[in-house]
C-alpha positions in Angstrom: -15.6 -7.0 1.9 -14.6 -3.1 2.4 -13.9 -1.5 -1.3 -12.3 1.8 -1.3 -13.9 2.9 -4.8 -16.3 1.9 -7.0 -17.4 2.9 -10.7 -21.0 3.8 -11.0 -22.9 6.0 -13.7 -19.7 7.2 -15.5 -17.9 8.4 -12.4 -15.3 7.1 -10.0 -16.8 6.9 -6.4 -14.1 7.0 -4.0 -14.2 6.6 0.1 -12.5 9.6 1.6 -9.9 8.2 3.7 -8.9 11.3 5.0 -11.9 11.7 7.3 -12.1 7.9 8.4 -12.7 6.2 10.8 -15.5 9.2 12.2 -16.9 9.9 8.7 -17.8 7.7 5.8 -17.8 10.4 3.1 -17.8 9.3 -0.8 -16.4 11.6 -3.1 -17.6 11.8 -6.6 -14.7 12.0 -9.1 -15.9 13.2 -12.5 -12.6 13.8 -14.4 -8.8 12.6 -14.4 -7.9 15.7 -12.8 -10.2 14.9 -9.7 -8.7 11.5 -9.3 -5.0 13.1 -9.5 -5.9 15.3 -6.8 -7.7 12.6 -4.7 -4.1 10.6 -5.0 -2.1 13.4 -4.2 -4.2 14.8 -1.2 -4.3 11.1 -0.1 -8.0 10.6 -0.2 -7.0 7.3 -1.4 -3.4 5.5 -0.6 -1.9 2.5 -0.8 0.2 1.4 -3.8 -2.5 -0.9 -5.5 -5.4 1.3 -4.7 -3.7 4.2 -6.4 -3.0 2.1 -9.4 -6.6 0.9 -9.8 -7.7 5.0 -9.1 -5.3 5.9 -11.7 -6.6 3.4 -14.4 -10.3 4.7 -13.6 -8.9 8.4 -14.1 -7.7 7.2 -17.4 -11.3 6.0 -18.0 -12.5 9.5 -17.3 -10.5 11.2 -19.4 -11.3 8.7 -22.3 -15.1 9.5 -21.5 -14.2 13.2 -22.2 -12.2 13.0 -24.9 -9.3 14.1 -23.1 -5.8 13.2 -24.8 -4.8 10.1 -22.9 -1.0 11.2 -23.0 -1.9 14.3 -21.4 -4.2 12.5 -18.6 -1.3 10.2 -18.3 1.4 12.8 -17.5 -0.9 14.5 -15.1 -2.0 11.2 -13.1 1.9 9.9 -13.0 2.7 13.4 -11.6 0.4 12.9 -8.4 2.7 10.7 -6.3 6.3 9.5 -7.1 6.8 6.2 -5.1 4.3 4.0 -6.1 5.4 1.7 -9.0 1.7 0.6 -9.4 0.6 3.7 -10.2 2.8 3.5 -13.4 2.2 0.3 -14.3 -1.4 0.8 -14.4 -0.9 4.1 -16.5 1.4 2.1 -19.0 -1.0 -0.7 -19.0 -3.8 1.7 -20.3 -1.6 3.4 -22.7 -0.6 0.2 -24.4 -4.1 -0.7 -25.4 -4.6 -0.9 -29.3 -7.9 0.5 -28.9 -8.2 3.8 -26.7 -12.0 4.0 -26.6 -13.9 4.9 -23.5 -15.2 1.3 -23.6 -12.0 -0.6 -23.8 -10.2 1.6 -21.4 -13.0 1.4 -19.0 -12.9 -2.4 -19.3 -9.0 -2.6 -18.9 -9.4 -0.4 -15.7 -12.0 -3.0 -14.3 -9.9 -5.8 -15.2 -6.7 -4.0 -13.0 -9.6 -3.8 -10.1 -10.4 -7.3 -10.3 -7.1 -8.9 -10.8 -6.0 -6.9 -7.7 -8.5 -8.5 -5.6 -7.7 -11.9 -7.0 -4.2 -11.3 -6.3 -4.8 -10.0 -2.5 -6.7 -13.1 -1.7 -3.5 -15.4 -3.2 -1.1 -13.3 -1.2 -3.3 -14.1 1.9 -3.2 -17.9 1.1 0.5 -18.2 0.8 1.2 -15.8 3.4 -0.9 -17.6 6.0 0.8 -20.9 5.3 4.0 -19.0 6.9 2.1 -18.3 10.4 2.5 -20.7 13.2 -0.7 -21.5 15.2 -2.0 -18.7 17.5 0.9 -15.8 16.8 0.8 -12.4 17.3 1.7 -10.1 14.5 3.1 -6.6 14.2 2.3 -4.4 11.3 2.7 -1.0 10.1 0.5 1.7 8.3 -2.5 0.4 6.4 -2.3 -2.5 3.9 -6.1 -3.7 4.1 -9.0 -3.3 1.7 -8.6 0.4 1.9 -5.0 0.3 0.5 -6.5 -2.1 -2.4 -9.0 -3.3 -4.2 -10.3 -5.6 -1.4 -8.9 -7.9 1.1 -5.5 -6.5 1.3 -1.9 -7.5 1.1 -0.1 -7.8 4.8 -3.6 -7.4 6.2 -4.7 -9.8 3.8 -2.6 -12.4 5.3 -3.7 -11.3 8.7 -7.3 -11.9 7.5 -6.8 -15.1 5.9 -4.8 -16.5 9.1 -7.4 -15.2 11.3 -10.2 -17.2 9.4 -7.7 -20.3 10.0 -7.8 -19.5 13.7 -3.9 -18.5 13.7 -4.2 -14.8 14.9 -4.1 -14.1 18.6 -3.1 -10.5 18.5 -2.6 -7.8 15.9 -0.2 -5.1 16.9 -0.9 -2.0 14.8 1.8 0.6 14.9 -0.1 4.3 14.7 2.2 5.1 11.6 3.2 8.8 12.0 2.8 11.3 10.8 -0.7 10.7 9.1 -1.7 7.6 11.5 -2.7 5.3 9.2 -2.5 2.8 11.3 -4.5 4.3 14.2 -7.3 5.7 11.9 -7.5 3.1 9.1 -6.1 -0.3 10.0 -7.8 -0.2 13.4 -11.0 0.5 11.6 -10.6 -2.7 9.6 -9.7 -4.7 12.4 -12.8 -3.6 14.3 -14.8 -4.3 11.3 -13.6 -7.9 11.1 -13.4 -8.6 14.8 -9.9 -9.2 14.8 -8.3 -8.8 18.3 -5.7 -5.8 18.1 -3.7 -3.2 20.1 -2.7 0.0 18.3 0.8 1.1 19.5 3.2 4.3 19.1 5.8 3.3 16.5 8.4 4.1 19.0 7.2 1.2 21.3 7.7 -1.6 18.6 11.1 -2.6 19.4 10.3 -2.4 22.9 7.2 -4.7 22.4 9.8 -7.4 20.3 12.3 -7.3 23.2 9.7 -8.4 25.6 8.6 -11.6 23.0 5.6 -10.5 22.6 5.9 -10.5 18.6 6.0 -13.7 16.7 6.2 -12.0 13.2 6.3 -8.6 11.2 4.2 -8.3 8.1 4.5 -5.1 5.8 3.4 -3.9 2.7 5.3 -2.3 -0.1 4.8 0.7 -2.6 8.1 -0.4 -4.5 10.4 -3.4 -4.6 13.6 -3.2 -6.5 15.2 -6.2 -8.2 17.3 -7.1 -5.2 14.4 -7.2 -3.0 15.0 -3.8 -1.5 11.6 -2.5 -0.4 10.2 1.1 -0.2 7.3 1.2 2.4 5.7 3.6 4.8 8.3 5.5 6.8 9.2 3.7 10.0 9.5 0.1 8.3 13.2 0.1 8.3 13.2 0.7 11.9 10.9 -2.3 12.5 13.2 -4.6 10.0 16.2 -3.5 12.3 14.4 -4.3 15.2 13.1 -7.6 14.3 16.7 -8.6 13.0 18.0 -7.9 16.2 15.3 -9.7 18.1 15.2 -13.0 15.9 11.7 -12.0 14.5 10.7 -13.1 11.2 9.9 -10.2 8.8 7.9 -10.5 5.9 6.8 -8.2 3.0 3.5 -8.7 1.3 2.7 -7.0 -2.2 1.6 -8.0 -5.8 4.1 -8.5 -8.4 3.1 -5.1 -9.9 5.1 -3.7 -7.1 8.3 -5.3 -8.1 10.3 -3.0 -10.5 12.8 -4.8 -12.3 14.1 -1.6 -14.1 15.8 -0.8 -10.7 18.7 -3.0 -9.3 18.5 -1.6 -5.7 16.5 0.5 -3.4 18.9 3.5 -3.6 17.1 4.4 -7.2 13.8 4.6 -5.8 12.6 8.0 -5.7 11.3 8.8 -1.9 8.4 11.3 -1.8 8.8 14.1 0.5 5.6 15.4 1.9 4.4 18.9 3.3 6.1 19.4 6.6 2.8 20.6 7.9 2.1 17.0 8.1 4.4 16.6 11.4 4.1 20.3 12.9 0.1 20.3 12.8 -2.4 17.8 14.2 -4.9 18.3 11.9 -5.3 22.1 11.6 -3.7 22.7 15.2 0.1 23.7 15.3 2.0 21.8 17.9 5.3 22.9 16.8 7.2 26.2 17.5 6.4 28.7 14.6 8.7 28.3 11.5 10.0 24.9 13.0 12.0 23.1 10.0 11.1 19.6 9.8 12.2 16.6 7.2 9.1 14.6 6.1 9.9 11.6 3.9 6.7 9.3 3.3 8.6 6.5 2.8 12.0 4.5 3.9 13.7 1.5 1.8 14.5 -1.6 3.8 17.4 -3.6 2.1 16.6 -7.2 1.2 19.1 -8.8 3.6 16.7 -7.7 6.5 13.6 -9.4 4.8 13.0 -13.2 5.6 10.7 -13.3 2.7 8.5 -11.6 0.0 4.9 -12.9 -0.5 3.2 -12.4 -3.7 0.3 -13.8 -5.7 3.0 -16.3 -7.0 4.0 -17.5 -3.9 6.8 -16.7 -1.3 10.3 -15.7 -2.5 13.1 -15.7 0.2 16.6 -14.3 0.0 18.8 -14.0 -1.7 17.0 -12.2 -4.5 16.8 -11.0 -7.3 13.5 -11.3 -8.7 14.4 -11.4 -12.3 14.7 -15.2 -12.3 12.1 -16.0 -10.1 9.1 -14.2 -11.1 6.9 -13.4 -14.1 6.7 -9.6 -14.0 7.4 -7.0 -16.7 9.7 -4.0 -16.3 7.9 -0.8 -16.7 8.5 2.9 -15.5 
């Protein structure tokens, strides 16, 4: 199982996803500030993986004797949309014993529970798929985005093991190309048949009846099922609705935020415009080109066929408050 990070000899070793698939570089993170920078710079990404990384950042803070409130504040500021980040930090802050040993044990428990959750998501999600189907996905929701196995990719992995997957179509995922760089790499590692497509080709693919279902991940889910995920997800949901293709969201219950009633309350991160105007370091747009670069969009719950968590599949109508055993934190 691919793992994006591991705790070793009092430091957090993190696979730098910015240089995959051509380089496999492990960062040695020795302070909570290192972890916060890695999250902000997207050396690690994916809501569950961000949460686990933040928990280990708190362990590094405890090890150095840093005030945990200060570390929590700094780590919470690294990225605003993924609710798993805040849940992990609040879980650490709720400990009666803030010692290094206890904080580290809690971080390791968060990581272990994430793997168990992903495996359960894979099992429940695979039951939804017909035999020998083609699946469309966006961004990266695999082992690299979690502690292992993955959410949407976890469903694909489990279903492939059951002989259900004939083809995976992976959107390139502009502007940082997580689908082309990371999902393609993971699919190659597992020997799963796939093709990468330009984001704008997805609707055309669905119109040709080449997609049996769409499965995506989530960074935050409101109580009514509105889901924030990588930019471009809303376009996939609209096309899927038009062409009658089932549209599933896969995420652990830690991604559900019952403190917000709708997706309108989700803070959407806006990133540096250079991600659009430059290809790596090479400018591809006119000088001083103005851009809008939201990292996520919000898909209304009414467009979602079902949301798969480690507790099972929830279908519309939502809300979740009556269906799932999740706590409300922020």
